[in-house]
DRENGU-548034 format. One record per residue: residue number from 1; x, y, z of N, C-alpha, C, O, CB in turn. Coordinates in Angstrom, 3 decimals. Each point is the difference from the previous one (the first is absolute). Glycine has a CB too. Example, Ala and Ser with C-alpha at 12.3 -4.5 7.8 and 13.67 -1.06 7.14 Angstrom:
// residues 2
     i        n.u        n.v        n.w       ca.u       ca.v       ca.w        c.u        c.v        c.w        o.u        o.v        o.w       cb.u       cb.v       cb.w
     1     13.190     -5.690      7.800     -0.890      1.190      0.000      0.900      1.200      0.000      1.036     -0.019      0.665     -2.928     -1.154      0.581
     2      1.542      2.223     -1.966      0.820      1.190      0.060     -0.770      1.090      0.730      0.509      1.108      0.169      0.675     -1.736     -2.314
END
This chain:
// residues 112
     i        n.u        n.v        n.w       ca.u       ca.v       ca.w        c.u        c.v        c.w        o.u        o.v        o.w       cb.u       cb.v       cb.w
     1    -69.687     95.454     64.223     -1.394      0.399     -0.152     -0.709     -1.003     -0.906      0.441     -0.270     -1.117      0.159      2.713      1.447
     2     -1.701     -2.985      0.171     -0.764     -0.981     -0.769     -0.910      0.719     -0.986     -0.702      0.945      0.360      0.784     -2.579      1.564
     3     -0.061      1.179     -3.161     -0.891      0.546     -1.015     -0.654     -1.129     -0.776      0.649     -0.976     -0.375      0.767      3.040      0.199
     4     -2.716     -1.913     -0.059     -0.743     -0.903     -0.875     -0.577      0.856     -1.119     -0.737      0.952      0.255      0.179     -2.593      1.645
     5      0.894      1.301     -3.132     -0.424      0.804     -1.139     -0.841     -0.864     -0.936      0.487     -0.971     -0.580      1.579      2.433      0.768
     6     -3.342     -1.087     -0.322     -0.920     -0.732     -0.864     -0.008      0.612     -1.392      0.289      1.184     -0.178     -1.703     -1.801      2.164
     7      1.083     -0.201     -2.955     -0.189      0.458     -1.368     -0.940     -0.963     -0.714     -0.271     -1.099      0.483      2.570      2.173     -0.517
     8     -2.791     -0.642     -1.124     -0.804     -0.879     -0.831     -1.484      0.281     -0.009     -0.744     -0.643     -0.741      2.433     -1.005      1.175
     9     -2.138      2.593      0.371     -1.413      0.338     -0.007     -0.388      0.752     -1.262      0.849      0.359     -0.816     -0.808     -0.287      3.299
    10     -1.348      0.160     -2.629     -0.473      0.733     -1.162     -1.464     -0.238     -0.257     -0.721     -0.535      0.842      2.980      0.398     -1.798
    11     -2.689      0.543     -0.227     -1.384     -0.156     -0.443     -0.089     -1.200     -0.936      0.781     -0.117     -0.945     -1.206      2.610      1.176
    12     -0.521     -3.375      0.031     -0.171     -1.188     -0.833     -1.486     -0.280     -0.150     -0.793      0.315      0.886      3.017     -1.263     -0.128
    13     -2.591      0.360     -1.876     -1.403     -0.343     -0.231     -0.366     -1.265      0.761      0.866     -0.820      0.303     -0.776      1.903     -2.568
    14     -1.364     -1.242      2.572     -0.439     -1.250      0.633      0.437     -1.210     -0.824     -0.093     -0.008     -1.228     -1.876      1.213      2.230
    15      2.448     -2.227     -0.288      0.520     -1.185     -0.660      1.473      0.061     -0.308      0.597     -1.003     -0.389     -2.809      0.708     -0.547
    16      2.806      1.456      1.102      1.414      0.175     -0.298      0.901     -0.450      1.129     -0.454     -0.527      1.016     -0.168      2.406     -2.462
    17      1.922     -1.655      1.241      1.012     -0.441      0.962      0.979      1.128      0.304      0.240      0.888     -0.818     -0.462     -3.246     -0.022
    18      0.771      2.289      2.037      1.090      0.869      0.423      0.938     -0.815      0.882     -0.413     -0.970      0.636     -1.061      3.047     -0.762
    19      2.734     -1.673      0.154      0.948     -0.585      0.951      0.615      1.114      0.830      0.635      0.916     -0.523     -0.145     -2.847     -1.041
    20     -0.693      1.828      2.865      0.603      0.948      0.934      1.330     -0.550      0.498      0.179     -1.208      0.155     -2.459      2.044      0.537
    21      3.203      0.083     -0.447      1.300     -0.360      0.563      0.270      0.849      1.225     -0.441      1.147      0.085      1.301     -1.821     -2.352
    22     -0.143      0.113      3.202      0.401      0.735      1.201      1.441     -0.400      0.308      0.291     -1.163      0.278     -2.694      1.259      0.641
    23      3.291      0.881     -0.973      1.412     -0.255      0.246      0.406      0.627      1.324     -0.283      1.167      0.271      0.744     -1.246     -2.746
    24      0.206     -0.721      3.289      0.417      0.437      1.330      1.480      0.343      0.027      0.806     -0.570     -0.736     -2.590     -0.850      1.744
    25      2.119      2.365     -0.141      1.394      0.342      0.235      0.178      0.340      1.464     -0.950      0.381      0.683      1.223      0.453     -3.045
    26      0.950     -0.975      2.834      0.296      0.373      1.368     -0.339     -1.052      1.038      0.033      0.266      1.201     -0.407      2.015     -1.914
    27      0.043     -3.493      0.240     -0.378     -1.060      0.931      0.242     -1.342     -0.670      0.024     -0.090     -1.228     -1.752      1.572      2.345
    28      1.905     -2.526     -0.315      0.189     -1.331     -0.571     -1.365     -0.519     -0.442     -0.851     -0.337      0.823      2.891     -0.123      0.649
    29     -2.225      0.406     -2.765     -1.309     -0.316     -0.580     -0.416     -1.435      0.278     -1.158     -0.262      0.327      1.591      1.941     -2.103
    30      0.503     -2.605      1.648     -0.351     -1.417     -0.016     -0.545     -0.523      1.320     -0.623     -1.061      0.023      2.357      0.787     -1.723
    31     -1.521      0.980      2.789     -0.449     -0.509      1.295     -1.334      0.602      0.427     -0.423     -0.166      1.144      2.804     -0.156     -0.513
    32     -3.030      1.007     -1.535     -1.270      0.645      0.324     -1.143     -0.532     -0.847      0.135     -0.223     -1.203      1.124      2.252      1.867
    33     -2.402     -2.228      0.012     -1.220     -0.253     -0.754     -0.384      1.278     -0.743      0.255      1.108      0.471     -1.028     -2.861      1.211
    34      0.159      1.580     -2.844     -0.400      1.143     -0.814     -1.486     -0.091     -0.324     -0.547     -1.089     -0.176      2.870      1.249     -0.797
    35     -2.959      0.990      0.897     -1.420      0.011     -0.299     -0.393      1.151     -0.899      0.676      1.026     -0.072     -1.072     -2.117      2.236
    36     -0.705      0.893     -2.840     -0.660      1.069     -0.752     -1.348      0.274      0.639     -0.768     -0.918      0.291      1.951      0.266     -2.437
    37     -1.455      1.928      2.360     -1.270      0.447      0.539     -0.607      0.985     -0.994      0.683      0.504     -0.891      0.098     -0.843      3.299
    38     -2.067      0.604     -2.239     -0.619      1.019     -0.830     -1.030      0.772      0.805     -0.586     -0.496      0.962      0.971     -0.904     -3.006
    39     -0.580      2.636      1.606     -0.960      0.879      0.681     -0.768      0.786     -1.046      0.571      0.790     -0.752      0.914     -0.611      2.797
    40     -2.782     -0.409     -2.081     -0.888      0.750     -0.869     -0.479      1.244      0.738      0.058      0.047      1.229     -0.778     -2.162     -2.426
    41      0.246      3.123      0.465     -0.470      1.224      0.665     -1.092     -0.294      1.014     -0.971     -0.695     -0.298      1.547      1.989     -1.746
    42     -0.405     -0.760      3.242     -0.994     -0.180      1.038      0.005     -1.353      0.675     -0.857     -0.283      0.837     -0.463      1.871     -2.071
    43      2.278     -2.430      0.877      0.048     -1.351      0.555      1.276     -0.199      0.811      0.925      0.811     -0.054     -2.291     -1.662     -1.879
    44      1.394     -0.240      2.679      1.198     -0.336      0.758      1.043     -0.638     -0.918     -0.314     -0.441     -1.106     -1.074      0.131      3.193
    45      2.617      0.270     -1.614      1.070     -0.661     -0.725     -0.078     -1.506      0.306      0.049     -0.413      1.158      1.431      2.515     -1.072
    46     -1.598     -2.890     -1.123     -0.200     -1.444      0.152      1.133     -0.791     -0.630      0.608      0.424     -0.982     -3.067     -0.051      0.992
    47      2.727     -1.520      0.570      1.010     -0.895     -0.549     -0.496     -0.603     -1.312     -1.134     -0.471     -0.089      1.979     -0.039      2.412
    48      0.014      0.528     -3.337     -0.301     -0.622     -1.287      0.724     -1.343     -0.110     -0.606     -1.015     -0.342      0.288      3.292     -0.717
    49      1.613     -2.270      1.352      0.794     -1.220     -0.145      1.223      0.096      0.895      0.515      1.083      0.279     -1.320     -1.406     -2.653
    50      1.254     -0.849      2.814      1.147     -0.080      0.893      0.916     -1.111     -0.485     -0.466     -1.041     -0.464     -0.895      1.907      2.418
    51      2.673     -0.642     -1.844      0.958     -1.051     -0.307      1.030     -0.044      1.122      0.569      1.022      0.383     -0.916     -0.740     -2.894
    52      0.574     -1.475      3.024      0.926     -0.151      1.125      1.443     -0.145     -0.494      0.267     -0.025     -1.202     -2.103     -1.049      2.554
    53      2.748      0.979     -0.392      1.411     -0.132     -0.356      0.278     -1.294     -0.760      0.948     -0.071     -0.783     -0.365      1.422      2.796
    54     -1.407     -2.376     -1.785      0.179     -1.273     -0.715     -1.018     -0.153     -1.123     -0.305     -1.111     -0.433      1.206      0.082      2.528
    55     -1.425      2.175     -2.565     -0.836      0.077     -1.206     -1.384     -0.624      0.138     -0.630     -0.319     -1.009      2.720      0.284     -0.252
    56     -2.572     -0.142      2.477     -1.398     -0.382      0.154     -0.856      1.237     -0.238      0.381      1.110      0.374      0.201     -2.962      1.279
    57     -1.737      1.656     -2.274     -0.835      1.133     -0.373     -1.389     -0.093      0.603     -0.479     -1.081      0.344      1.767      1.272     -2.447
    58     -1.919      0.955      2.223     -1.372      0.083      0.495     -0.673      1.164     -0.715      0.618      1.041     -0.229      0.009     -2.021      2.511
    59     -1.901      0.796     -2.635     -0.709      1.008     -0.776     -1.354      0.329      0.616     -0.634     -0.838      0.640      1.807      0.037     -2.688
    60     -1.590      2.025      1.839     -1.376      0.358      0.319     -0.923     -0.779     -0.922      0.337     -0.264     -1.154      0.351      2.578      1.938
    61     -1.853     -2.681     -0.268     -0.938     -0.789     -0.810     -0.364      0.711     -1.297     -0.228     -0.643     -1.025     -0.675     -0.364      3.119
    62      0.849      2.319     -2.045     -0.453      0.765     -1.164      0.986     -0.045     -1.168     -0.367      0.335     -1.126     -0.858      1.145      2.691
    63      2.469     -1.889     -1.313      1.002      0.002     -1.074      0.533     -1.393     -0.306      0.799     -0.156     -0.924     -0.180      2.457      1.599
    64     -1.033     -3.304      0.067      0.489     -1.367     -0.246     -0.296     -0.425     -1.425     -1.103      0.191     -0.511      0.763     -0.761      2.923
    65      1.354     -0.011     -3.043     -0.147     -0.466     -1.370      0.253      1.075     -1.044      0.098     -0.300     -1.190     -1.713     -1.328      2.043
    66      1.723      2.883     -0.414      0.260      1.102     -0.942      1.343      0.679      0.247      0.659      0.439     -0.942     -3.113     -0.086      0.786
    67      2.854     -0.266      1.407      1.251      0.682      0.364      1.031     -1.031      0.441     -0.342     -1.044      0.554     -0.930      3.123      0.135
    68      2.529     -1.770     -0.942      1.101     -0.853      0.432      1.111      0.859      0.590      0.492      0.929     -0.640     -1.069     -2.637     -1.126
    69      0.961      1.383      2.987      1.117      0.690      0.640      1.246     -0.869     -0.130     -0.071     -1.224      0.105     -1.485      2.405      1.523
    70      2.683     -0.541     -1.854      1.273     -0.715     -0.092      1.111      0.917      0.489     -0.191      1.205      0.161     -0.642     -2.602     -2.109
    71      1.992      0.804      2.181      1.125      0.787      0.478      1.286     -0.465     -0.654      0.154     -1.171     -0.344     -1.326      1.547      2.518
    72      2.093      0.565     -2.340      1.331     -0.287     -0.515      0.983      0.577      1.011      0.276      1.200     -0.001     -1.038     -1.174     -2.461
    73      1.281     -0.884      3.312      0.883      0.479      1.067      1.296      0.589     -0.544      0.588      0.883      0.624     -1.566     -2.603      0.879
    74      1.424      1.245     -2.650      1.225      0.531     -0.598     -0.178      1.454     -0.441      0.965      0.762     -0.064     -0.366     -3.076     -0.690
    75     -1.843      2.687      0.453     -0.292      1.363     -0.449     -0.688      0.825      1.076     -0.381      1.145     -0.246      0.203     -2.006     -2.072
    76      0.016      0.291      3.512     -0.694      0.704      1.096     -1.367      0.513     -0.436     -0.404      1.107      0.356      2.623     -0.448      0.585
    77     -2.919     -1.470     -1.710     -1.242      0.447     -0.616     -1.119     -1.013      0.200      0.204     -1.211     -0.087      1.127      2.479     -1.596
    78     -2.512     -0.738      1.952     -1.215     -0.803      0.051     -0.930      0.495     -1.108     -0.058      1.193     -0.295      0.298     -1.601      2.816
    79     -0.962     -0.531     -3.123     -0.868      0.313     -1.133     -1.447     -0.371      0.335     -0.265     -0.849      0.851      2.185      0.473     -2.461
    80     -2.831      1.029      0.924     -1.404     -0.390      0.046     -0.510      0.008     -1.440     -0.223      1.059     -0.587     -0.116     -0.101      2.953
    81      0.160     -2.150     -2.919     -0.577     -0.137     -1.332     -1.512     -0.015      0.141     -0.556     -0.850      0.696      2.582     -0.427     -1.555
    82     -2.687      2.212      0.203     -1.440      0.145      0.122     -0.637     -0.240     -1.369      0.231      0.755     -0.945      0.031      0.891      2.868
    83     -1.053     -2.691     -2.014     -0.690     -0.344     -1.248     -1.514      0.111      0.197     -0.496      0.053      1.125      2.395     -1.601     -1.789
    84     -2.607      1.580     -0.449     -1.471      0.064      0.029     -0.482      1.108      0.935     -0.882     -0.210      0.832      0.773     -2.256     -1.323
    85      0.692      3.620      0.341     -0.307      1.104      0.915     -1.446      0.455     -0.142     -0.580     -0.014     -1.086      2.967      0.735      0.976
    86     -2.945     -0.315      1.247     -1.381      0.452      0.091     -0.022      1.441      0.512      0.951      0.439      0.646     -1.760     -2.813     -0.228
    87     -0.258      3.105     -0.699     -0.089      1.374      0.529      0.154      0.059      1.520      0.536      0.971      0.534     -2.022     -0.408     -2.449
    88      1.026     -1.583      2.600      0.103      0.001      1.461      1.421     -0.227      0.503      0.249      0.070      1.203     -2.573     -0.899     -1.133
    89      3.258      0.557     -0.978      1.420     -0.085      0.380      0.651      1.385      0.043      1.157      0.130      0.400     -1.045     -2.421     -1.429
    90     -0.842      3.308      0.623      0.535      1.356      0.010      0.326      0.435      1.425     -0.853     -0.041      0.886     -0.470      0.583     -2.953
    91      2.569     -0.125      2.272      0.470      0.391      1.334      1.445      0.471     -0.108      0.643     -0.132     -1.041     -2.212     -1.524      2.164
    92      2.053      2.203     -0.027      1.440      0.212      0.148      0.580     -1.273      0.607     -0.473     -0.475      1.033      0.214      3.016     -0.743
    93      1.270     -3.084     -0.928      0.639     -1.239      0.448      1.307      0.333      0.717      0.832      0.759     -0.496     -1.879     -2.049     -1.422
    94      1.198      0.698      3.095      1.162      0.258      0.830      0.785     -1.282      0.233     -0.569     -1.076      0.184     -0.636      2.977      0.916
    95      2.500     -1.762     -1.111      0.899     -1.081      0.329      0.322      0.077      1.491      0.166      1.087      0.554      0.804     -1.100     -2.908
    96     -0.886     -1.142      2.992      0.310     -0.048      1.430      1.085     -1.021      0.269      0.012     -1.079     -0.591     -2.350      1.769      1.142
    97      3.257     -0.343      0.350      1.056     -0.919      0.392     -0.083     -0.250      1.495     -0.004      0.926      0.810      1.474     -0.125     -2.693
    98     -1.535     -2.077      2.221      0.060     -0.366      1.397     -1.100      0.573      0.854      0.147      0.136      1.214      2.230     -0.302     -1.521
    99     -3.488      0.504     -0.335     -1.129      0.605      0.711      0.414      1.269      0.723     -0.572      0.357      1.030     -0.437     -2.615     -0.760
   100      2.011      2.935     -0.820      0.515      1.194      0.656      0.284      1.135     -0.980     -0.477      1.118      0.194      1.447     -2.592      1.546
   101     -0.210      1.200     -2.774      0.377      1.055     -0.955     -0.991      0.043     -1.162     -0.516     -1.029     -0.436      2.948      0.755      1.065
   102     -2.688      1.502     -1.122     -0.963      0.209     -1.084      0.640      0.768     -1.146      0.871      0.845      0.209     -2.749     -0.864      1.449
   103      1.434     -0.286     -2.868      0.344      0.812     -1.139     -0.954      1.178     -0.104     -0.897      0.170      0.827      1.828     -2.178     -2.003
   104     -0.720      2.822      0.140     -0.795      1.226     -0.160     -1.319     -0.264     -0.706     -0.886      0.855      0.006      2.995      0.452     -0.074
   105     -2.251     -2.470     -0.535     -1.241     -0.347     -0.687      0.042      0.288     -1.488      0.685      0.918     -0.451     -1.872     -0.467      2.554
   106      0.454     -1.238     -2.849     -0.146      0.212     -1.439     -1.456     -0.187     -0.378     -0.648     -0.953      0.433      3.013      0.173     -0.864
   107     -2.877      1.698     -0.381     -1.425     -0.002     -0.345     -0.278     -1.015     -1.105      0.694     -0.045     -1.016     -0.873      2.470      1.680
   108     -0.838     -3.226     -0.442     -0.514     -0.906     -1.026     -1.449      0.379     -0.259     -0.818      0.014      0.920      2.395     -1.903     -0.225
   109     -1.890      2.194     -1.935     -1.356      0.361     -0.384     -0.470     -0.928     -1.111      0.631     -0.100     -1.053     -0.236      2.509      1.713
   110     -1.503     -3.081     -0.412     -0.572     -0.915     -0.975     -1.305      0.611     -0.493     -0.983      0.086      0.736      2.059     -2.124      0.369
   111     -1.064      2.457     -2.359     -1.153      0.708     -0.537      0.015     -0.055     -1.518      1.056     -0.023     -0.631     -1.090      1.535      2.634
   112     -1.166     -1.533     -2.573     -0.103      0.040     -1.458     -0.182      1.427     -0.480     -0.107      0.238     -1.203     -0.872     -2.540      1.196
END
C-alpha cells in the first residue's frame, strides 16, 4: 500500500519560513517524479514545485526565488523549503508522486 505522509505545516507570520516534508512508503521512491501542490479555499489545486528523478526542478511563477524543492532518495522524502511567505501562500499543501498518488495534505497559514 502506497502512503505519502506530509508534515511541517502550521501558522507563520508574513516573511517567515516553513519546511514541508513528505515521506513515501510502499513504493520505490527514487524512480518517481515528486511534486508539491496547493489548494486555497474555493480554488483549484495548483502545482507549486516539481522535482524529477534526476533532480531537475520547476516552480510556479508565484513562488520562484522563495520556495525550494529537494529530495532525499535515501530517506524516501521530498521537501519544500518556503521562505518569505506571504498571506497568499495560505493553502493546504499536498505531496504528489508520479502524478498519481497523493498525500493527505498539510495546512499552511500565513497571517499576522
